[in-house]
N, C-alpha and C positions, 0 to 999 in steps of 0.2 A: 968036630962038627960044630957049626955055628948055631947057637940056641935061638929059636924063633921068638919074636915079640908078641906079647899079648894083645887081643883085639881092642881097639879104642871105642867106648860106647857112643860117641858122637860129640858134638860141640858143647852140649850142656854138661858132659862129664868134666869138661876142662874148665866150665863157668858155673858155679853153684848158684850165683845171684840170679842167673837166668832162669834157673829151676824154681827158685822161690817166686819170682815174678809170674811165671807161667801159672803156678798153683793159685797165686792171689787172684789172678785174672779170671781163671776158671771159676773160682768161689764167687766172685762178683757177678759174673754173667749168669751163674746157676741161681743165685739169690734174686737177681732182677727178673729172671724168668719165673720163679716161683711167686715172687710178689704180683707179677702180672697175671698169672693164671689164678691166683687167689682173688685178685679183683674181679675176675670175670665168672667166677663160680659163685651161684646163689643157692641158698636152701630153698626148699618148696615154699615155705611161708614167705621168704623175701620175694620170691618170683611172683606169688599170688598178690602180695601187696603192691608190687610195682605195676600190676596190670588193672588196678581198680580205676573206674572212670573218674574224670575230674568232677568237682563240684558242679551241680546243676546251675545253669545260668538262666535268667528270665528272658522270656520272649515277649517283646512289648511292641505295641503299634500306637501311633498317635491318635488322639481324639480329633475328629474332624467336625467341620461345620459345614453342612450341605442339606439339599432338599431331598427327602425321601418320597418315593412313589411305590406303592404296591399294586401289582398288576396281576390279572388272570389272562392266559393266553389260551386260545382254542383255534380249531380248525373248522371252516365251514364251507358251505357250497352255495353258489349264487343260484337262486331260483325265483320264479314268480310267486307273488304272495297269495295267501288265503286259499291254500289248496282245498278243493272240494270235490268229492266223488261224483261223477256223472253216472246215475244208475237209473235204470228203467224200473217202474213201479206197477206197471200193469200190461194189459194186453193192447194190441192195435187192431183196427178193423173189426172189432167185436168178435174176432175168431179166438177160441180157446186152443190150447195145445201149443206145441213147439212152434216157434217163429223164428225166422232167420234174419240176421242184418243183411240188407241188400245194398246199402250205402253207408259206409262207416264215417265217423267224423274225421277231420284232418287235422293231425297234430300240428300246433303252431298257428291255426287260423282263430279268428275272432268271431264268436257267436253274439248276436245282439237280439233285442226284443223281437219277437216275431219270426225269427230265423228257424229253418229246419235244420236241426242238429244232425240228423241221420235218418235213414229209411229203414224200416222193418217190414218185410214181406211186400215191399212196394208202397207201403204207407208212410206218411210223414210223422216225425216226431218234433213238435215245436218246442221252442223255449221261451217261456214268459216270466215276468217277474212276480214272484209270491212267496210265502212262507208255508202255506198249506200244501201237503202233498196231494197229488191227484189220486185219491184212493178209490174212486168209484166213476162209472159212466155218468155223464151228465146230459140231460135231455129236458124237453118241455116240462114245467112245473117243478123241477128240482129246485130246492131251496137250501141255503146255507152259506158259510163263509167261503167255502171253495167256489161257489157261484159268483159271489161278489168279487172275489179275487180275480176270476176270469173276466168278468165284466170291466173291472178297473183296468186290466191289461189291454182289452180290446179297445177302450176309450183312449188309452194312452198311444195306440197305434193309429188313432184317427178315425176309428169306426164308431157309428152311432150305437150306443149301448147303454142301457140304464145300470145303475149300481144298486139296485134293490135288493139283490141277494136271491132273486127268483129268475129262473131261466125261462124267459118268454119269448115271444115272436121276434122282437127286436133284437134279442141276444142272438137267436138262431140266425137271423140275417147277417149280423156281424161275424158270426163264425163261418158262415158261407163265404163271406168276402175274404176272410183270412185265408182259407183253403184255396179259393180260386186264384188269389194273388200269387200263391206259391206254386200253382200249377197242379192242384190236386182237387178231387171233389170231396165234399163234406159227407160224412156217414149219415146215412138215413135210417130212421126206425121203420122197416117195412118199405112200401112204395110211395108213401106220402112224403112230397118234397118239403113240407112245412115241418115235418118232424125230424129235425136235425138233431144228432147226438154226437157227443164228443167221447170216444173210447178213453178209458182210463190210462192207456199207454201212449196216448198220442199228443200229451202235452206234459213237459217237464217244468215244474216251477222251481226257480232258483231265486235265492234272497236278493240277488243283485245282477244286473247286466249293464254293458257287455262283460264277457269273460273270455279268457284265452283258453283254447284246449291245449293242455300241457302234454299230455299222454294219452294214448289210445291202446286199450288192452283187448278189445274184441274186434276183430276185423270182419269184412264182409264174408258172409258165409257161416259165422259163428252164431250159436243159439242166442237170441235177444233176451237174456236173463241176467240180472245182477249187474255188477259194476262194469262199464264199458269204457271207462277212462277216467282222467282227473282234469278238472278245469281250475284255472287260477285267475285272479285279477291281474290287471296290467302292472302293478307295482312289483318292481324288482327287489327282493330281500336276500339276506344270507341266512341259511338255516345251518344250525350247529347243535351239538350236544357236549355236555360236560359231565364228569362225575359229579354226583349230587353233593359231595362233600364240598367240592369247589363251587358249585352253582349256589351254595347257600350264602356265599359272600356277595351275590349280585342281586340287583333289583332293577326293575324296568325303569328306564330312563337314563341309566349310566351312560356317560359318553364312551365311545369306542374308536379305535383307529383300525380301518380295514386295508390291509395290504393286498392289492390285485396281483393277479398272475404276472402282470408285466412289471412289477416292482414299484409301481407308485402306490401312494397311500391317499385315502380318502376319509374324511371324518364320518362318523355315524353314531348310533346309539343303540342300546339294547332295548328293542321293541316290546318284546314279551318273553316269557319263559314258562316252563311247565306245561300243563295241558293246553294253555291257550296258544302256545307255540308248536304244540305237537303237529306232525304231518302224517296223514293216513296214506301209507304207500299204495300206489295202484296195483291191482292184482294182475298177475300174469295169466293168460288164458291157458287152460288145460289142453292136453293133446287133442281133446275131442272138439275143442274150440270154445267151450263154455268157460266162464270165468271161474276161478278157484274160490272157495269161501273164504271169509276173512281169516286171517292168521293173527296169532297173538303179537303183542308189541314185544320186539326183540330188544328194546333198550333196557327193559327192566327197572327196578328201582333204584339201581345204581347210576343211572344216567338221566340227566334232565334236559329236555329240548330247549333250544334257545332260538329267537328270531331277532336278527339285527337289520336296521334299515340305515341307508346312507342319506347324508344331507343332500347330495346330489344323486338321485336314483339312476340317472342316466349314465353316470360313471360305472355303474355295474352292469348295465344292459348288454354290453358287448362280451361279457364273460359268463353268460348263463351256462349253468352246469359244471363250472370250473371251480377250483378250490381257492379259498381265500384265508389268510391268516388274520385272526382277530385279537386285538390287545384291548382289554378293558381295565380302566384305572378304578380300582376299589377303595383306595385310600391315599392320601397325601399329607405331608406336613404342612403344605401351603407356603413354605419358605424354608430358609437355611436354619437348621437346628443342630445341636450338638449330638453327634452320633459316635457310637463305638461298635465294633464287631460283636456279634451275639455271644461269641466264645468268651468275651472279656467280662461277662456278667455272671455273677456268682450269687446264689440265693440262699439266704440264711435259713436255719430251721423255723425261724418266726415268720417266713415268707418274704422278708425284706430283701431287696435286691442292692448289690454293691459291685463296685469296681475296685480293683487294687492299682493305684497310682504309684509309679516309680518316682522315687526321689532319692537324693544323696543318701547313702548309707542304708538304703532299704526301700520299703514301700509304706503307703498309707492307704486306709480303706476310706471310700467315699460312698455313701449310701446315696441311691439314685431312684427316681421315679421312671418307670418304663413307659415309652409311648409306642408309635408305629414301628413295626419290623418289616423290613423290605430289603432286597438285595444283599442279604447276609449281614445287615446292620441293623442297629435299633436306636431309636431317639430316646435320649436320656436327658433327665432334669436333676441336677445336684440336690440333695436334701441333707442339710447339716454338715456340708464340707464344700471346698472349693475344686471346681473342675473347669478347665478352660481348653479350648481348642489348642493342640500342640502338645499337651500333656500326654504322657506315654502310659498306657494302661497295659496291665499283664494279660496275655492271652494263653501263656503256657510257659513251659521250661524246655530247655535242650541240654 
């Protein structure tokens, strides 16, 4: 039999050099892979160190030269000025007890000296100029300032009347003419036509006339007691309120800019503030028709009333009852000055203010005197150091 040949292991068995080369290549590849993995693997400490934030860098802004203006902004309402309650103070016709309004005032109308503002139980209520309230019935031989006030008003209307302060026959005759011209009969004491009397509720004395009837709160059929409406003068103003903390920055006479509802602006000024500018709101009638009693001021001590006037009042007239934006200038530098952001100022323990100015290789401190603060910036004057427009001051780090 023929003897079989042994199996050949392959081409590398016939060439030992190839085996050596293969082993060397594997070693090189394995070593390179280990090196590569070694460069990718970090210890926990190395990993934490590699994630530390970079050193902080300064955030700076340039010093500017500009004009600063400090303003207070408020919202107001266009209204007619000097609101005064229209309030009955007595009875008409000499009849005690409940009386009803038979002809109410007309809102928006104007009342002048000698006009009948309203009717109560068919009797007139005249308006005359005066400051003494009609607190009693006036008749023959009555004396006092209220009588003299009535006589002066009658003379102002062209009726012959003395101004002696004593209600005499001439005064009675003038009163009769006042009533007759208005279409009414004067009230008499008994049946004697010479004994003319004026009931306490038939004249309302107001400090000045003419006035505009702004609102009416007691209509025909309501009981004729208390406040029946509000009168104003013909001057158109803007009424507003501000938190008292802001209002403390203001004083009467400050210029203001009034932005009207149509977007236009008109110049004005702060005319009054506090109690002088306060408005007494008209009272709403109760369900029974009588006026409600006075209610406390809702503004409280935290709010201050303000009144503004326009240089051209007619510019406001078309916007009665509408909202107006008011801007009041409370301070200005009066020209361009050095300014920095408020955040750039640092105050030392001794109270001195300074800014840090960026320079090559670091920063330098410049002490400054602070002036007006407005619009997020403050006027600074350098003290003991140089500071110029364009220098960059530190406001923070990033």
